C-alpha positions in Angstrom: -24.9 -38.2 -50.3 -28.1 -40.5 -48.9 -31.9 -39.3 -49.7 -35.0 -40.1 -49.5 -38.3 -41.1 -51.7 -37.9 -37.7 -52.8 -34.3 -37.2 -52.9 -34.3 -34.7 -50.5 -30.4 -34.2 -48.6 -31.2 -36.9 -44.9 -28.4 -37.5 -42.5 -24.6 -35.6 -42.1 -26.3 -33.5 -45.7 -28.9 -32.4 -43.8 -26.7 -31.0 -41.5 -24.7 -29.2 -43.1 -27.0 -27.4 -45.1 -29.0 -26.7 -41.6 -25.1 -26.1 -40.6 -24.5 -22.8 -44.3 -28.5 -22.0 -43.2 -29.5 -18.4 -45.2 -28.5 -16.1 -42.9 -25.2 -17.2 -42.3 -24.2 -16.7 -46.0 -26.2 -13.9 -46.1 -23.9 -12.1 -42.9 -21.6 -14.2 -44.4 -21.7 -11.6 -47.1 -22.4 -8.7 -45.6 -19.3 -8.3 -43.3 -19.0 -4.9 -42.2 -15.3 -3.1 -42.2 -13.9 -5.7 -44.1 -11.4 -3.0 -44.7 -7.7 -2.6 -43.1 -7.2 0.2 -41.4 -4.7 2.3 -42.7 -3.4 4.1 -39.2 -3.8 0.9 -36.5 -3.6 1.7 -33.2 -2.9 -1.7 -32.8 -3.8 -4.9 -35.0 -3.1 -8.7 -35.3 -3.7 -11.6 -36.7 -5.4 -15.4 -35.2 -5.5 -17.8 -38.3 -7.4 -21.8 -37.4 -4.2 -25.0 -37.7 -7.7 -27.1 -38.1 -8.7 -25.6 -41.4 -6.9 -23.0 -42.2 -9.5 -19.9 -41.2 -6.9 -16.1 -41.1 -8.2 -12.9 -39.3 -6.8 -10.0 -39.1 -7.8 -7.2 -37.0 -7.0 -3.5 -36.4 -7.7 -1.1 -33.9 -7.8 2.2 -33.3 -8.7 3.6 -29.1 -9.8 5.5 -27.6 -8.4 7.1 -24.6 -10.6 5.0 -22.3 -10.1 2.0 -23.8 -13.2 1.9 -25.4 -12.4 0.8 -30.2 -13.0 4.2 -31.3 -12.4 2.8 -35.2 -11.7 -0.7 -36.2 -11.2 -2.9 -39.8 -10.5 -6.7 -40.7 -9.8 -8.8 -42.7 -11.0 -11.9 -43.4 -10.1 -15.2 -45.1 -12.7 -18.1 -44.1 -15.5 -20.7 -44.3 -18.7 -19.0 -43.9 -19.3 -20.3 -40.2 -15.9 -17.6 -39.8 -17.2 -15.1 -42.4 -20.7 -15.1 -40.1 -19.2 -14.6 -36.9 -17.1 -11.8 -37.8 -19.6 -10.2 -39.6 -21.6 -10.2 -36.0 -19.0 -9.6 -33.8 -17.7 -5.8 -35.9 -21.4 -4.8 -36.7 -21.1 -4.1 -32.9 -17.7 -3.5 -31.9 -17.5 0.2 -32.3 -17.2 1.8 -28.5 -16.7 -1.6 -27.2 -14.0 -1.8 -24.4 -12.3 -5.5 -23.2 -14.0 -6.9 -21.2 -17.3 -6.5 -23.6 -15.4 -8.2 -26.3 -14.0 -10.3 -23.4 -17.9 -11.6 -21.7 -18.7 -12.0 -25.6 -16.0 -14.3 -26.7 -16.0 -16.4 -23.7 -19.7 -16.3 -24.0 -19.5 -17.6 -27.8 -17.0 -20.3 -26.7 -19.9 -21.8 -23.7 -22.1 -21.5 -26.7 -20.0 -23.8 -28.5 -20.0 -26.2 -25.6 -22.9 -26.3 -25.8 -23.8 -25.2 -22.6 -26.8 -22.9 -23.7 -24.9 -18.9 -22.6 -25.2 -17.2 -25.5 -23.0 -14.0 -26.5 -25.7 -11.2 -24.6 -26.1 -7.3 -26.5 -24.9 -5.7 -27.7 -23.0 -9.7 -29.3 -26.8 -10.5 -29.7 -27.5 -12.7 -33.1 -24.9 -15.6 -32.4 -27.4 -17.7 -32.1 -27.6 -18.0 -35.5 -24.7 -20.3 -34.8 -25.9 -22.7 -32.8 -26.0 -25.6 -35.6 -21.8 -25.3 -35.6 -22.0 -26.7 -31.8 -21.9 -30.3 -32.8 -18.9 -29.2 -35.3 -15.9 -29.0 -32.7 -14.0 -28.9 -36.2 -15.6 -25.3 -37.1 -15.1 -24.0 -33.4 -11.8 -22.6 -34.5 -12.8 -20.5 -37.2 -15.6 -19.1 -35.5 -13.7 -17.9 -32.6 -10.8 -16.1 -34.5 -12.7 -12.5 -34.4 -13.5 -12.4 -31.5 -10.0 -13.5 -30.4 -8.0 -11.5 -33.5 -10.2 -8.3 -31.9 -8.9 -8.8 -28.0 -5.4 -9.6 -28.6 -5.1 -6.3 -31.4 -7.2 -4.4 -28.6 -3.7 -5.3 -26.2 -1.4 -4.9 -28.8 -2.8 -0.9 -29.2 -2.5 -0.5 -24.9 1.0 -2.6 -25.3 2.0 0.2 -28.1 0.3 3.8 -26.4 -0.3 2.6 -22.6 0.6 6.3 -22.2 -3.0 7.3 -24.3 -4.9 4.1 -23.2 -6.9 2.9 -20.1 
């Protein structure tokens, strides 16, 4: 680690410190819906091959195709945990199109397009320091991708009940 005259980190170490800001760490620690559902209609697991992060999502859907109940098991870095926390904070009542829009906007943000997930999934801008760390992008995307997979699983298993 390089330091300046005051012993403060510079360069890449400073970038990593910004990446793991107190807000990101707080989101990771305040994970909503941090337990699997006992009787989900759909479940899915996504894993990042780059870092080994893993997110498992369970959902129960209402007849209108909206998430009625949600649970998750997140084994990820702080960035993946923060993303899962932001996703879960506003996931109840969302339909497939809303979750896809959030996922696509998050992927765009990480690609540097400047686009960010909007309401009800706002808050992801806290992860903008990760744009330069492409090896972390997959972990950040896991929660929304696993949610979409779980929703698809619920539709497949319960096709006559869910629109």
